[in-house]
C-alpha positions as CSV (number, residue, x, y, z in Angstrom):
1,M,-19.7,-45.0,-65.0
2,N,-19.5,-41.4,-66.2
3,K,-22.3,-40.6,-64.0
4,L,-20.8,-41.9,-60.9
5,L,-17.7,-40.4,-61.2
6,R,-19.0,-37.0,-61.7
7,D,-21.4,-37.6,-58.4
8,K,-18.4,-38.6,-56.2
9,G,-16.5,-35.6,-57.5
10,K,-19.7,-33.6,-56.5
11,L,-19.7,-35.0,-53.3
12,V,-16.0,-34.6,-52.8
13,A,-15.8,-31.0,-53.8
14,E,-19.0,-30.5,-51.5
15,F,-16.9,-31.8,-48.6
16,L,-14.0,-30.0,-49.1
17,L,-16.2,-27.0,-49.4
18,I,-17.3,-27.6,-46.3
19,V,-14.2,-28.5,-44.3
20,V,-12.9,-25.1,-45.6
21,G,-15.8,-23.3,-44.5
22,V,-15.6,-25.0,-41.1
23,L,-11.8,-24.0,-40.9
24,A,-12.3,-20.6,-42.1
25,A,-15.0,-20.2,-39.7
26,L,-12.7,-21.7,-36.9
27,A,-10.1,-19.4,-37.6
28,A,-12.5,-16.5,-37.6
29,D,-13.4,-17.6,-34.0
30,T,-9.5,-18.2,-33.2
31,A,-8.6,-14.7,-34.5
32,F,-12.0,-12.9,-32.5
33,E,-10.7,-14.5,-29.5
34,N,-7.1,-13.5,-29.9
35,R,-8.1,-10.4,-30.7
36,R,-10.6,-9.9,-27.5
37,D,-7.5,-11.7,-25.1
38,N,-5.4,-9.0,-26.6
39,E,-7.9,-6.3,-25.9
40,L,-8.7,-7.9,-22.0
41,K,-4.8,-8.1,-21.3
42,E,-4.0,-4.3,-22.7
43,E,-7.1,-3.3,-20.0
44,Y,-5.7,-5.4,-17.0
45,L,-2.5,-4.0,-18.0
46,A,-3.4,-0.2,-17.5
47,R,-5.3,-1.3,-14.5
48,I,-2.4,-2.8,-12.7
49,E,-0.1,0.2,-13.6
50,A,-2.9,2.5,-12.1
51,D,-3.0,0.4,-8.6
52,L,0.6,0.1,-8.5
53,Q,1.1,4.0,-9.2
54,S,-1.4,4.8,-6.9
55,D,0.8,2.4,-4.1
56,R,3.6,4.3,-5.5
57,E,2.2,7.8,-4.5
58,A,0.8,6.5,-1.0
59,I,4.3,4.9,-0.1
60,K,5.9,8.1,-1.1
61,Y,3.7,9.9,1.7
62,R,4.0,7.4,4.1
63,I,7.9,7.1,4.1
64,T,8.0,10.4,5.0
65,F,5.3,10.3,7.4
66,F,7.3,7.1,9.2
67,D,10.2,9.6,9.2
68,D,8.6,12.6,10.6
69,V,6.9,10.4,13.5
70,Q,10.3,8.6,14.3
71,A,12.3,11.9,14.3
72,Y,9.1,13.1,17.0
73,C,9.7,9.6,18.8
74,G,13.7,10.5,19.1
75,D,12.6,14.1,20.7
76,V,10.6,12.3,23.6
77,L,13.3,9.6,23.9
78,N,15.8,12.8,24.3
79,W,13.4,14.6,27.0
80,L,13.4,11.6,28.9
81,D,16.9,11.9,29.4
82,S,16.8,15.6,30.1
83,D,15.8,17.6,32.9
84,A,13.8,19.9,30.7
85,P,10.0,20.4,31.7
86,I,7.3,19.6,29.3
87,D,6.6,22.5,26.5
88,Q,4.7,22.7,23.3
89,H,7.3,20.8,21.4
90,V,7.4,17.9,23.9
91,L,3.8,17.7,24.2
92,L,3.1,17.8,20.5
93,A,6.0,15.1,20.1
94,S,4.6,12.8,22.1
95,F,1.5,13.1,20.6
96,Y,3.1,12.8,17.2
97,A,4.8,10.2,17.9
98,A,1.7,7.9,18.1
99,E,0.3,8.7,15.0
100,I,-0.5,6.0,12.7
101,W,-1.3,6.1,8.4
102,R,-2.1,2.3,7.6
103,F,-1.0,1.2,4.2
104,L,-3.1,-1.1,1.7
105,P,-1.7,-1.9,-1.4
106,N,-4.8,-1.8,-4.5
107,E,-5.2,-5.7,-4.8
108,S,-8.6,-5.4,-6.8
109,T,-7.2,-6.0,-10.4
110,F,-5.0,-8.7,-9.1
111,E,-7.8,-10.6,-7.2
112,D,-9.7,-10.3,-10.2
113,L,-7.1,-11.9,-12.7
114,K,-6.6,-14.8,-9.8
115,F,-10.2,-15.5,-9.4
116,T,-11.4,-15.4,-13.1
117,G,-8.7,-16.9,-14.2
118,N,-7.6,-14.3,-16.7
119,I,-3.9,-14.5,-15.0
120,R,-3.1,-16.8,-18.2
121,L,-3.6,-13.7,-20.3
122,L,-0.4,-12.5,-18.8
123,D,2.0,-15.0,-20.8
124,D,4.8,-13.6,-19.7
125,I,6.4,-15.6,-16.8
126,E,8.5,-12.4,-15.6
127,L,5.6,-10.0,-15.1
128,R,3.4,-12.5,-13.6
129,T,6.2,-13.6,-11.1
130,S,7.1,-10.1,-10.3
131,L,3.5,-9.3,-10.0
132,S,2.5,-12.0,-7.8
133,R,5.9,-11.3,-5.8
134,Y,4.7,-7.6,-4.9
135,Y,1.1,-8.6,-3.5
136,N,2.3,-11.8,-2.1
137,R,5.1,-9.6,0.0
138,A,2.5,-7.4,0.9
139,D,0.2,-9.9,2.7
140,T,3.7,-11.1,4.7
141,A,5.0,-7.9,5.2
142,G,1.9,-5.8,5.9
143,S,2.3,-5.7,10.0
144,G,5.8,-4.3,9.8
145,W,4.8,-1.3,8.0
146,N,1.7,-1.0,9.7
147,P,3.2,-0.4,13.3
148,S,1.3,-1.6,16.6
149,E,-0.7,1.0,18.6
150,N,0.9,0.1,22.4
151,Y,2.4,3.5,22.3
152,R,-0.3,5.0,21.3
153,R,-2.7,3.3,24.0
154,V,0.0,4.6,26.7
155,I,0.5,8.1,25.6
156,R,-3.4,9.1,24.8
157,G,-4.0,7.8,28.5
158,V,-1.6,10.2,29.9
159,I,-2.6,13.5,28.0
160,P,-5.9,14.9,29.1
161,N,-9.0,14.7,26.6
162,D,-9.3,18.6,26.6
163,V,-5.6,18.6,25.7
164,Q,-6.0,15.8,23.0
165,A,-8.7,18.0,21.6
166,L,-6.9,21.5,21.3
167,I,-3.8,19.2,19.4
168,R,-6.8,18.1,17.0
169,Q,-8.5,21.4,16.6
170,N,-5.4,23.7,16.2
171,C,-2.7,21.3,14.4
172,P,-2.9,19.6,10.9
173,T,-3.2,15.8,12.2
174,T,-6.1,13.4,12.8
175,D,-7.0,10.1,14.3
176,S,-8.6,9.5,10.8
177,M,-6.5,7.0,8.6
178,D,-7.8,8.7,5.3
179,E,-6.3,11.9,3.8
180,R,-3.7,12.2,6.5
181,P,-1.3,15.1,5.7
182,T,2.6,14.6,4.7
183,G,3.8,16.7,7.3
184,F,3.8,18.6,10.5
185,P,3.7,22.3,10.1
186,A,3.9,24.1,13.2
187,C,1.2,25.1,15.2
188,S,0.1,26.9,18.5
189,L,-1.7,25.4,21.4
190,P,-3.3,28.6,23.4
191,G,-4.2,27.8,26.9
192,V,-2.3,24.7,27.7
193,D,-1.1,24.7,31.4
194,Y,2.5,23.2,31.0
195,E,2.9,23.2,34.7
196,K,0.4,20.5,34.9
197,M,1.3,18.7,32.1
198,T,4.8,18.7,33.5
199,Q,3.8,17.1,36.7
200,L,1.6,14.5,34.3
201,F,4.6,13.8,32.8
202,A,7.0,13.2,35.3
203,R,6.6,9.7,36.3
204,L,6.9,8.6,32.9
205,K,10.7,9.7,33.0
206,D,10.8,6.8,35.8
207,D,9.0,4.1,33.8
208,V,11.1,1.4,32.3
209,E,8.1,-0.1,30.4
210,F,7.1,3.3,28.8
211,R,10.4,3.9,27.4
212,E,11.0,0.4,26.4
213,T,7.9,0.8,24.7
214,L,8.8,4.1,23.0
215,T,12.1,2.8,22.0
216,Y,10.6,0.1,20.4
217,R,8.0,2.4,18.4
218,H,11.4,4.3,17.4
219,S,12.4,1.4,16.0
220,E,9.6,-0.3,14.2
221,L,9.0,2.8,12.2
222,G,12.6,2.5,10.7
223,V,11.9,-0.9,9.6
224,A,8.5,0.6,8.2
225,T,10.0,3.0,6.3
226,Y,12.5,0.1,5.3
227,L,9.5,-2.3,4.5
228,L,7.7,0.0,2.8
229,A,10.9,1.6,0.4
230,Q,11.3,-2.3,-0.6
231,Q,7.6,-2.5,-1.5
232,R,8.2,0.2,-3.6
233,K,11.1,-1.5,-5.2
234,F,9.4,-4.3,-6.4
235,G,6.3,-2.3,-7.6
236,E,8.9,-0.2,-10.0
237,Q,10.4,-3.6,-11.2
238,V,6.5,-4.9,-12.4
239,L,5.8,-1.1,-14.0
240,D,8.9,-1.5,-15.6
241,L,7.9,-5.0,-17.2
242,I,4.4,-3.7,-18.3
243,A,6.5,-0.6,-20.1
244,T,7.9,-3.4,-22.4
245,Q,4.8,-5.5,-22.7
């Protein structure tokens, strides 16, 4: 009897030892998983922060750019209402008013979070909601801060190719959508026949469609600036939340 009890006690002790071992292993695995998730979360937060800071800089430069381009649109509209001939400023203004600089937010980290399911790591609901709003808004408002090219097609059909080439060569602008300067410093255009340019541009003064196209571009540039400023504000909200994590 005593031997039977001893054997049972031994079995119970061994069972308890196994249970304790399993629980300890599970606790260790859980601790490891939690540590790995926390490290991964910190990595994602750092990447998101870098993406949004990059977007913030890009937006800042584009707002300045769009303000300048809108001002050039206004200069050309004022010229249409005047009797003045074409001079260098009006020629450059008409060219610069067509300039574009697209903005596309950095989405790689957010897309990674969604497709891997690691969005779960962002356990702060407000952060997750603000981040989703930032990128969802970019999808819906993107056409607003990337103005149409209708005016661009018209004016590039009026300015002769050799004059356009001279502007690109001597003035700080480019048709490239990358690495665009943030301003339009003064420059010179030697050799341009402004009498000929005045004749070429003369028909535009009575062209109602051209005026409407330019007026619309002037307006949509203002909308683009507003939408970009709003996008920057939403990005700042996400950055503030990241700072509290």
